[in-house]
C-alpha positions in Angstrom: 190.7 187.3 -53.4 193.7 189.7 -54.6 193.0 192.5 -57.2 194.1 195.8 -58.6 191.7 198.8 -58.7 191.9 200.2 -62.4 189.0 202.7 -62.2 187.0 204.1 -59.6 184.1 206.7 -59.3 181.3 207.0 -57.2 178.9 204.2 -57.6 181.2 202.2 -59.8 184.5 200.5 -59.3 186.5 198.4 -62.0 189.1 195.9 -60.9 191.4 193.3 -62.4 191.8 190.2 -60.4 195.4 189.0 -59.9 194.9 185.5 -61.6 195.2 184.1 -65.1 192.2 184.0 -67.4 189.2 182.8 -65.5 187.4 179.4 -66.4 183.4 179.9 -67.3 182.6 178.2 -64.0 185.0 180.7 -62.0 183.3 183.6 -63.9 179.7 182.3 -63.2 180.8 181.8 -59.7 181.7 185.2 -59.2 178.6 186.5 -61.0 176.5 184.6 -58.9 178.2 185.9 -55.7 178.0 189.5 -56.7 174.3 189.6 -58.1 173.5 188.2 -54.6 174.8 191.1 -52.6 172.3 193.7 -51.7 174.4 196.6 -52.4 175.5 195.7 -55.8 173.3 197.0 -58.6 175.0 195.2 -61.4 178.3 193.3 -62.2 180.2 192.5 -65.3 182.7 189.9 -65.5 185.3 190.0 -68.4 186.4 186.2 -68.3 189.6 186.5 -70.5 191.0 189.5 -68.9 189.7 188.5 -65.4 188.1 192.1 -65.1 185.3 192.9 -62.9 183.1 196.0 -63.1 180.8 196.7 -60.4 178.0 199.3 -60.2 177.1 199.8 -56.5 175.0 201.8 -54.1 176.2 202.7 -50.6 179.7 202.3 -49.0 182.6 201.9 -51.5 184.7 200.2 -48.8 181.7 197.6 -48.3 182.4 196.6 -52.2 186.2 196.3 -51.6 185.4 194.3 -48.4 183.1 191.8 -50.6 185.8 191.2 -53.3 188.4 190.6 -50.8 186.7 188.0 -48.8 185.5 186.1 -52.0 187.0 182.8 -52.6 185.8 180.6 -55.4 185.4 177.5 -53.1 183.3 179.4 -50.6 180.4 180.0 -52.8 177.8 177.4 -53.4 176.4 177.9 -57.0 173.3 175.7 -57.9 174.1 173.5 -60.7 171.4 174.9 -62.9 172.9 178.3 -62.8 176.4 176.9 -64.0 174.7 175.0 -66.5 172.5 177.6 -68.1 174.4 180.9 -67.6 174.8 181.5 -71.4 178.3 182.8 -71.0 179.9 180.2 -73.0 177.4 180.3 -75.7 177.9 184.2 -76.0 181.6 183.9 -76.2 181.5 181.0 -78.7 179.3 183.0 -81.0 181.2 186.2 -80.7 184.2 184.4 -81.7 182.7 183.0 -84.7 181.6 186.5 -85.8 185.1 188.0 -85.2 186.8 184.9 -86.9 184.6 185.1 -90.0 185.2 189.0 -90.4 188.9 188.7 -89.9 189.4 185.9 -92.1 187.5 187.8 -94.9 189.6 191.0 -94.5 192.7 189.2 -94.2 192.0 187.0 -97.3 191.3 190.1 -99.3 194.5 191.8 -98.3 197.0 188.9 -98.2 195.7 186.1 -100.1 196.4 186.3 -104.0 193.3 186.6 -106.2 193.6 183.0 -108.0 193.8 181.3 -104.6 190.9 183.4 -103.2 188.7 182.3 -106.4 189.6 178.8 -106.0 188.4 178.8 -102.2 185.2 180.8 -103.2 184.5 178.1 -106.0 185.1 175.3 -103.4 182.7 177.1 -100.7 180.1 177.5 -103.3 179.7 173.8 -103.6 177.8 173.9 -100.3 175.2 176.3 -101.4 174.8 174.6 -105.0 174.3 171.3 -103.3 171.7 172.8 -101.0 169.8 174.4 -103.8 169.8 171.2 -105.7 168.6 169.1 -102.9 165.7 171.8 -102.3 164.8 171.4 -106.2 164.9 167.7 -105.9 162.2 167.8 -103.1 160.1 169.9 -105.6 160.3 172.9 -103.5 161.2 176.4 -104.6 162.5 178.2 -101.7 165.4 180.5 -100.6 168.1 177.9 -101.0 167.3 177.9 -104.6 167.7 181.5 -104.9 171.0 181.5 -103.0 172.3 178.7 -105.2 171.3 180.6 -108.5 172.9 183.7 -107.7 176.1 182.2 -106.3 176.3 179.9 -109.2 175.9 182.3 -112.0 178.5 184.6 -110.4 180.9 181.7 -110.2 180.1 180.5 -113.8 180.8 184.1 -115.0 184.0 184.2 -113.0 182.8 186.9 -110.8 184.3 185.4 -107.7 184.3 188.6 -105.7 180.5 189.0 -105.9 180.2 185.1 -105.1 182.5 185.6 -102.2 180.7 188.6 -100.7 177.2 186.9 -101.1 178.5 183.9 -99.1 180.2 186.1 -96.4 177.0 188.0 -95.8 174.9 185.0 -95.9 177.4 183.4 -93.2 177.3 186.4 -91.0 173.4 186.2 -91.0 173.2 182.7 -90.2 175.4 183.1 -87.3 173.5 186.0 -86.0 170.4 184.2 -86.4 171.5 181.2 -84.8 173.0 183.2 -81.9 169.9 185.2 -81.1 167.7 182.3 -81.3 169.9 180.1 -79.1 170.4 182.9 -76.6 166.5 183.7 -76.6 165.7 180.0 -76.1 168.3 179.8 -73.3 167.0 183.0 -71.4 163.4 181.5 -71.9 164.4 178.1 -70.7 166.2 179.6 -67.5 162.9 181.5 -66.5 161.0 178.3 -67.0 163.4 176.1 -65.0 162.4 175.1 -61.4 163.0 177.0 -58.5 161.6 174.7 -55.8 162.9 175.6 -52.5 161.0 173.2 -50.1 159.9 169.6 -50.5 158.1 166.9 -48.5 160.2 163.9 -47.8 159.0 160.6 -46.0 160.9 159.8 -43.1 159.9 157.0 -40.5 156.3 157.4 -41.9 156.1 161.0 -41.3 156.3 163.9 -43.8 158.9 166.4 -43.3 159.4 169.8 -45.1 163.0 170.2 -46.1 165.2 172.3 -48.5 165.2 170.5 -52.0 169.1 170.9 -51.8 169.1 168.4 -48.9 167.3 165.6 -51.0 169.4 162.7 -51.9 169.3 159.8 -54.2 167.0 157.1 -53.0 165.2 159.6 -50.7 161.3 159.4 -50.6 159.6 162.5 -51.7 155.7 163.0 -51.4 154.2 165.1 -54.0 150.7 166.3 -53.2 148.1 167.4 -55.9 148.9 170.6 -57.6 152.5 170.5 -56.9 155.6 170.2 -59.3 157.6 167.1 -59.3 161.0 168.4 -58.5 163.3 165.2 -59.2 163.5 162.3 -61.6 162.4 159.3 -59.8 160.1 156.1 -59.7 156.9 156.1 -58.0 156.6 154.0 -54.7 153.4 154.5 -53.7 150.2 156.4 -54.5 148.1 156.9 -57.8 148.0 160.2 -59.7 147.3 162.0 -63.1 150.5 163.7 -64.1 150.7 166.9 -66.5 153.8 166.3 -68.8 153.1 168.9 -71.2 156.2 171.0 -70.4 158.4 168.0 -71.6 156.4 165.9 -74.1 153.7 168.5 -75.2 151.0 166.1 -74.4 148.0 167.9 -73.5 146.1 165.2 -71.6 147.5 164.0 -68.1 148.9 160.6 -68.0 148.2 158.0 -65.1 151.1 157.3 -62.9 151.2 154.4 -60.3 153.8 152.3 -58.5 156.8 151.3 -60.6 156.4 154.1 -63.2 159.0 156.9 -64.0 158.2 160.4 -63.3 160.4 163.4 -64.2 161.2 166.8 -62.8 159.1 169.5 -64.0 155.9 167.7 -64.4 152.8 168.3 -62.2 150.4 166.3 -60.2 147.1 167.4 -61.3 145.0 164.9 -59.3 146.2 162.4 -56.7 149.3 162.0 -54.7 152.8 160.2 -55.2 155.6 159.0 -53.2 158.6 159.1 -55.3 162.0 157.2 -54.9 164.5 160.0 -56.1 166.6 158.7 -59.0 169.0 161.9 -59.0 169.4 164.2 -56.4 169.5 167.1 -58.7 167.1 168.4 -61.2 169.7 169.8 -63.5 168.7 167.8 -66.5 165.4 169.7 -66.5 167.2 172.8 -68.1 168.2 170.6 -71.1 164.9 169.1 -71.6 163.0 172.5 -71.3 165.5 173.9 -73.8 165.0 171.2 -76.2 161.2 171.4 -75.7 161.3 175.0 -76.7 163.5 174.4 -79.7 161.4 171.7 -81.1 158.1 173.3 -80.1 155.8 175.2 -82.4 154.9 177.5 -79.7 157.7 179.8 -80.7 155.9 180.5 -83.8 153.5 183.2 -84.0 151.1 183.2 -86.9 152.5 186.4 -88.3 155.8 184.7 -88.1 154.7 181.8 -90.0 153.0 183.8 -92.6 156.3 185.8 -93.2 158.1 182.8 -93.6 155.4 181.2 -96.0 155.4 184.6 -97.9 159.2 184.5 -98.2 159.2 181.1 -99.7 156.3 182.0 -102.1 158.2 185.1 -103.3 161.1 183.0 -104.5 159.6 181.9 -107.8 158.9 185.6 -108.7 162.3 186.6 -107.9 163.6 183.9 -110.3 160.8 184.7 -112.8 161.8 188.5 -112.7 165.6 187.7 -113.1 164.7 185.4 -116.2 162.5 188.2 -117.8 165.2 190.7 -117.2 167.8 188.6 -119.2 165.1 188.1 -121.9 164.5 191.8 -122.3 167.9 193.1 -121.9 170.3 190.0 -122.6 172.4 191.5 -119.9 173.5 189.0 -117.4 174.7 191.7 -115.0 171.2 193.1 -114.8 169.8 189.7 -114.3 172.3 188.9 -111.4 171.4 192.3 -109.9 167.8 190.9 -109.5 169.0 187.5 -108.2 171.2 189.1 -105.5 168.0 190.8 -104.1 165.6 188.5 -102.2 162.8 189.3 -99.9 162.9 186.0 -98.1 166.3 186.5 -96.4 165.4 189.3 -94.3 161.7 188.3 -93.8 162.9 184.8 -92.4 165.6 186.6 -90.2 164.2 189.8 -89.0 160.7 188.8 -87.8 161.8 185.7 -85.9 164.4 187.5 -84.2 161.9 190.4 -83.2 159.6 187.5 -81.5 162.5 185.9 -79.8 163.8 189.4 -78.5 160.5 190.3 -77.3 160.2 186.9 -75.4 163.6 188.0 -73.9 162.4 191.5 -73.1 159.4 190.3 -71.3 161.8 188.5 -68.8 163.4 191.8 -68.0 159.7 192.8 -66.4 159.8 189.4 -64.5 157.3 187.9 -67.1 157.8 184.5 -68.6 156.2 184.0 -72.0 156.4 180.5 -73.3 156.0 181.4 -77.1 155.7 184.0 -79.7 152.2 183.2 -80.5 151.0 184.3 -77.1 152.5 187.7 -77.5 150.3 187.8 -80.6 147.3 186.8 -78.9 147.9 189.2 -76.2 148.0 192.0 -78.6 144.8 190.9 -80.4 143.0 190.1 -77.1 139.7 192.0 -76.4 138.4 190.3 -73.2 140.3 189.6 -70.0 138.9 187.3 -67.1 140.3 187.9 -63.7 140.0 185.4 -60.7 139.6 187.4 -57.5 141.6 185.8 -54.5 145.5 186.3 -55.0 145.0 188.1 -58.3 143.0 191.1 -57.9 143.5 190.7 -54.3 146.8 190.7 -52.5 149.0 187.6 -53.0 149.4 187.2 -49.4 146.2 187.3 -47.4 146.4 187.1 -43.7 144.4 185.8 -40.8 142.5 188.4 -39.1 140.8 186.3 -36.4 140.0 182.8 -35.3 136.7 182.5 -33.9 136.3 179.4 -31.6 132.9 177.7 -31.7 133.7 174.6 -29.5 135.5 176.0 -26.6 138.8 175.1 -27.6 141.7 177.6 -27.4 142.0 179.6 -30.8 145.6 178.9 -31.1 145.0 175.1 -30.9 142.3 175.4 -33.7 144.7 177.4 -35.7 147.5 174.6 -35.2 145.0 172.0 -36.5 144.1 174.0 -39.5 147.7 174.7 -40.4 148.4 170.9 -40.1 145.7 170.3 -42.7 146.4 173.3 -45.1 150.1 173.2 -45.3 150.0 170.3 -48.0 148.2 172.4 -50.7 149.2 175.3 -52.8 146.4 178.1 -52.4 146.8 181.8 -51.0 144.3 181.1 -48.2 146.0 178.0 -47.1 149.2 179.8 -46.9 147.6 182.6 -44.9 146.9 179.9 -42.2 150.1 178.2 -42.3 151.9 181.6 -42.0 149.7 182.6 -39.1 150.6 179.5 -37.2 154.3 180.1 -38.0 154.1 183.6 -36.7 152.7 182.3 -33.4 155.4 179.5 -33.3 152.6 176.8 -33.3 154.4 173.6 -34.1 152.0 171.0 -35.8 153.0 167.5 -35.9 151.5 165.3 -38.4 148.6 163.6 -36.4 146.1 163.1 -39.3 145.7 160.4 -41.9 145.9 160.9 -45.7 144.5 164.3 -46.5 142.1 164.6 -49.3 141.8 167.8 -51.3 138.7 168.7 -53.2 139.2 171.6 -55.6 137.6 174.8 -55.0 135.8 173.1 -52.1 138.2 172.1 -49.1 140.1 169.5 -47.2 139.1 166.4 -45.5 141.1 164.2 -43.2 141.0 162.1 -40.0 142.8 163.4 -36.9 143.3 161.0 -33.9 140.2 159.2 -35.2 137.9 162.1 -35.8 137.0 163.3 -39.0 137.9 167.0 -39.8 137.0 169.2 -42.7 138.2 172.6 -43.7 136.9 174.9 -46.5 134.1 177.0 -47.8 130.6 177.4 -46.5 129.3 175.2 -49.3 131.8 172.4 -48.6 131.2 172.2 -44.7 127.7 172.9 -44.3 125.9 171.6 -47.7 128.3 169.0 -48.9 129.5 167.6 -45.5 126.4 168.4 -43.8 128.1 169.9 -40.7 126.0 171.9 -37.9 126.7 174.6 -35.6 127.1 173.9 -31.9 124.0 174.5 -29.9 123.4 178.2 -28.8 126.1 179.5 -31.2 123.5 180.9 -33.9 123.7 184.5 -32.9 127.6 184.3 -32.6 127.7 182.8 -36.2 125.5 185.4 -37.4 127.5 188.1 -36.0 130.7 187.2 -37.8 132.5 190.2 -39.3 131.2 190.6 -43.0 134.4 192.3 -44.2 136.5 189.0 -44.1 136.5 186.0 -46.1 135.9 182.9 -43.9 137.3 179.2 -43.8 135.2 177.0 -41.8 136.8 174.2 -39.8 134.7 171.2 -38.4 135.3 168.1 -36.4 132.9 165.1 -36.3 130.3 167.0 -38.2 130.3 170.1 -35.8 131.7 173.5 -36.4 134.8 174.0 -34.4 136.2 177.4 -35.7 135.7 180.2 -38.2 139.1 181.6 -39.5 138.6 184.9 -40.8 141.0 186.0 -43.7 141.7 189.4 -44.5 142.1 189.5 -48.2 142.7 193.3 -49.1 142.5 194.4 -52.8 145.9 195.3 -54.6 146.4 199.0 -54.3 147.0 199.1 -58.1 144.1 196.9 -59.0 141.6 199.6 -60.2 144.4 201.7 -61.9 145.4 198.8 -63.8 141.8 197.9 -65.0 141.6 201.5 -66.3 145.0 201.2 -68.0 143.9 198.0 -69.7 140.8 199.6 -71.2 142.8 202.3 -72.5 145.0 199.8 -74.2 142.0 198.4 -76.0 140.7 195.6 -73.7 136.9 196.1 -74.2 135.6 193.6 -71.6 136.9 192.9 -68.3 135.3 190.3 -66.0 136.0 189.1 -62.3 135.1 185.5 -61.5 135.3 184.3 -57.6 134.1 181.4 -55.5 133.3 184.1 -52.7 129.8 185.2 -51.9 127.7 187.5 -53.8 128.0 190.4 -51.2 131.8 190.0 -51.3 132.0 189.8 -55.1 129.8 192.7 -55.7 131.9 195.0 -53.2 135.2 194.2 -54.9 133.7 194.5 -58.5 132.5 198.0 -57.5 136.0 199.0 -56.3 138.2 197.7 -59.0 135.8 198.9 -61.9 135.2 195.5 -63.8 132.6 195.4 -66.5 131.0 192.2 -65.3 131.4 189.9 -62.2 130.4 186.4 -61.1 130.2 185.1 -57.7 130.2 181.5 -56.1 131.6 180.0 -59.4 133.3 176.6 -59.6 136.5 175.8 -61.8 134.4 174.3 -64.5 132.0 177.4 -64.5 135.2 179.6 -65.3 136.3 177.5 -68.1 132.8 177.2 -69.6 132.6 181.1 -69.4 136.0 181.3 -71.3 135.0 179.0 -73.9 131.6 180.7 -74.5 133.2 183.9 -74.9 135.9 182.4 -77.5 132.7 180.8 -79.2 131.4 184.3 -79.8 134.7 185.3 -81.8 136.4 187.1 -78.8 140.1 186.6 -77.9 140.2 185.8 -74.2 143.0 186.4 -71.6 142.5 184.4 -68.3 144.6 185.5 -65.1 144.5 183.4 -62.1 146.8 181.7 -59.6 145.0 178.6 -58.0 144.4 175.1 -58.8 141.0 176.0 -59.4 141.8 178.6 -62.2 143.7 175.9 -64.3 140.7 174.8 -66.4 140.1 178.2 -67.5 143.7 179.1 -68.1 143.9 176.1 -70.3 140.8 177.0 -72.2 141.7 180.8 -72.9 143.8 182.0 -75.9 146.2 183.2 -73.3 146.5 181.9 -69.7 148.3 184.1 -67.2 149.4 183.0 -64.0 150.9 184.5 -61.0 154.2 183.5 -60.0 153.7 182.6 -56.4 150.4 180.9 -57.2 149.9 177.0 -57.6 152.6 175.2 -59.3 150.0 173.6 -61.6 148.5 177.0 -62.6 152.0 178.1 -63.6 152.8 174.9 -65.5 149.3 175.0 -67.6 149.6 178.9 -68.1 151.3 180.3 -71.3 152.6 183.3 -69.3 153.6 183.8 -65.7 153.9 187.3 -64.3 155.5 188.3 -60.9 153.4 188.6 -57.8 154.7 192.1 -57.1 151.9 194.1 -58.9 149.5 193.7 -61.7 151.1 196.5 -63.9 153.0 193.8 -65.6 149.9 192.9 -67.3 149.7 196.5 -68.8 153.5 196.2 -69.8 152.7 192.8 -71.4 149.9 194.2 -73.4 152.0 197.0 -74.7 154.8 194.7 -75.4 152.6 192.3 -77.5 151.2 195.5 -79.4 154.6 196.8 -79.9 155.9 193.5 -81.3 153.1 193.3 -84.0 153.8 197.1 -85.1 157.4 196.4 -85.3 156.9 193.1 -87.4 154.4 195.0 -89.8 157.1 197.9 -90.0 159.9 195.5 -90.6 157.7 193.8 -93.4 157.1 197.1 -95.1 160.5 198.3 -94.9 162.1 194.9 -96.3 159.5 194.8 -99.0 160.1 198.7 -100.1 163.9 198.6 -99.8 164.4 195.6 -101.7 161.9 196.4 -104.5 164.0 199.6 -104.9 167.1 197.7 -105.3 165.6 195.4 -107.9 164.6 198.6 -109.9 168.1 200.2 -109.6 169.5 196.8 -110.7 167.3 196.4 -113.7 168.0 200.0 -114.5 171.7 199.3 -114.7 172.5 201.8 -111.9 173.5 199.0 -109.3 176.1 196.4 -110.0 175.3 192.9 -108.7 177.9 193.1 -106.1 176.5 196.4 -104.8 173.0 194.8 -105.0 174.2 192.0 -102.8 176.0 194.1 -100.3 173.2 196.6 -99.8 170.5 193.8 -99.7 172.5 191.8 -97.2 173.5 195.0 -95.3 170.0 196.0 -94.9 169.0 192.6 -93.7 171.4 192.6 -91.0 170.7 196.3 -90.1 166.9 195.4 -89.7 167.7 192.4 -87.8 170.2 194.1 -85.4 167.4 196.9 -85.0 165.0 193.9 -84.1 167.0 193.1 -81.2 166.4 196.4 -79.6 163.8 196.6 -76.7 160.3 197.1 -77.9 159.3 199.3 -74.9 
């Protein structure tokens, strides 16, 4: 690529490409390329001028080399990135704002007053018609107030005031629509799938491949707890599929051979073999965006109350204007009251605050699926933690494989990995990763694998039944036994590790010792959450009483429960809510899903089970738990901002009404100050909360 260096200081370089105006696709391709470079901190692309500003760390010559070697055709950009970049949206709305302002200023400078008056009269018809339609539905809402103010101004011949009101209302509508669409787009992007590997069926064997290599008509196998990554038709298998992300249905639906399934839904129970209908899941972005647009999840109760209050205030504003005219017989003073309404600011500033906070959460690698969840986070007084993968590190490791049947530990690890690789759990990942680290290739020698949530896995390998899982599952449910003479060896297993038990043909074959260390920040985060107003912090785990007690003491939770099943977690959450407490649940596994669903706010860890992420209302990054503290502060800060906006709007607009009735402010000045204050409060609401 050819370019000219326009400005260059240490850590930042600005260049202009030697080409005409970029297309949106070219700008997004270059953005994707630069954002993927390790030494690039940030990059900003000016599409129209073909300008590129890069903030970087390290060697300047390396940045110049990167730009020189760049070619649009050499970079493979995922379709979803091009589809949902938001660049075109932002440019479109910016042009709308500029065009509206230029036409307004140009009209006042160059268009004769009689022509302007005629244009204003014609444009006012839209507002008058909207107001009449609202009245026809027997609703006294904001359009009635707008229509009355504009209609009275036009009737009196005050076209300047009517034009100013319509101009400011138009600017407000553009800003509200822009902010809403951008927030929805950002949220939809963060919710869009990022599935790197999928299982495809080839010659009767399941093979793990990159999702980008899947083509139309391929057979993809989706195991329990995993996201369906492509639209398609079920070829084999039966399953209960959670489609809430697309349809809003809270109850899973049954899917069997011949049924259609869609990208973004999750297999809750069972297993499906799907014939891929399209090789890309790009349409999922539009579906998710549409779902968010239509979903009431975006509405917090505070937001809803503000909108209802805004509509309820309209009759009082109209009554105030009528009384002003009755007592003063002054149309100007009456108009000054009509020009000021509380509803415009309440309906604009508060939703913008909510959507901006959702977008801000994304900067902390937190995905929030709706404004009401931020409100619930601010009000929560109880938080329930799962242990494994949540309070402990997201990536437990295999410390030791203890053989009980005389077989080589590596062969036993190979068998365990072969069984565990199909299911999403941090313990399973530890086994698979350990086998991978030792270059243990494990062919698919087993029959269909059955996964029992919170218990273990059962299958048949070369005609022999093999099970792997918890002590309860292997020894109590499956009635497996120890090989003769190994009782002492079993009793001396290291107590500091969690254990997975592998048995073949009813006899213990191996114990896999899993090191599952606590997150370094866990105890500090618990204390920080208490300072943020969380009065009750609980840990629940399927581990033994001994392990649970030790972990609870280290992290400083108020209560802990050991050897619990998924239904126990959900029951505890429901009992706490029945007592009037607001509960947050934090988990990462399929077994946490019932509790995540039952809580006021379900919070999933980003690299946990896909089912957990699907059901959860909020997803946080796996790097550390400090995001929970940031989330609590963000929710509290949002509620403070909403209440502050409410008081500012009511106080300022009441002052304008008083000044108008007193004759100090003219209607046009009242309209200008009212609409300007609305825009300023709305723009301020776009600022970060934290």
